[in-house]
N, C-alpha and C positions, 0 to 999 in steps of 0.2 A: 511132519513134526509140529506139534502144537506147543507153543511156549506161553506160559502164563506171564502176562506183562505186569511189571511193577516199575516204579520210578527208578529204583536202584536194585539191580540183579546181583545177588551175592553168590558165593561158592555153593551154598546149600541148594539154592534154587537151580543152579546149573546142573548140579549132581542129580537132583530130582527130575529135571527135564530129560537128561540123558538116560536116567533109569527107566523112565516111561517109554522111551524109544528102544533102548538096547535090552533092558531086562536084567542087567547085572545087579548084584546086591549093592546097597549103599556103602558098605564098608569097602568093597573092592573099588567102587568109583571114587570114594574119598582118597584111597591110596593112589590110584591112577592120577587123579587131579593134583594131589600134592607132589607126586613125582614129576609131572609135566611142568609145574611151576618151578620146582627145584632145578630141573634141567635147563629151563629157559634162563633162570638166574645165573647158573653156573656158566652157561655159554656167554651171557652178557658180561660176566666178570672177566672171562679169559679172552674172548674174541671181540668184545665191544659192539657186536652187531649180530642180529639174527633176522633172517627172512623166512616168513611162513607163507607159502603159496596160498593165494586166495584169501588171506587175512591181512597181511601187511608186514612191516619191518619195525623192529625195535632197535634203537641205537643209543649207546651211552655217549653223552656229550659233556665235556668239561666246561663249567661256568667259572669265570674268573671272579675274584673278590671285587665287590662294588659297594657303593654307598646306596642306602635305601632311606626312605622317609615314611613315617607313619602319616597317612593322609589326614587323620583326625587331629593329632596333636602337633603335627609338623616336626616332630622330633626326628633327627637324623641318626642313623646307626649303620654299622658295617655288616653287610651280608657276606658271609665267609665263602671261599671258593669250595666247589663241590662238584661231584658227578651227578648228572641228571639223566633220566631216561626219556627219550622221545619215541612216539609211535606215529608211523605214517601208514594210513590204510591203503590197501591195494585197490587197483582200479575195479576189479570185480566186486570187492566188498562195497565200494562206493556206489556201484551200479545197483547192487541188490538193495542197499538202503534207500536209494532214490526211487525204486519201483513202488514203494509203499504209498 
């Protein structure tokens, strides 16, 4: 599989790269990609964690309200509490990235 390298790989580029390997139409790959993203989001909302073998794990973390500061103006403000998503790469993915 040959991937065209860019600084920031978007959904269109992923679809085009998969299309060159698999041969499905762009519309089908667009629907499949959107469905995969929607399924991952739904699982994160309901179960708060998802593990994908050879890729890594996504986890929803709750961040408490805290005070922040603009480093330029030194003005303080409150950062509201919120859910945040973290990603931890699998060992096999780390090994593949470090082979380059």
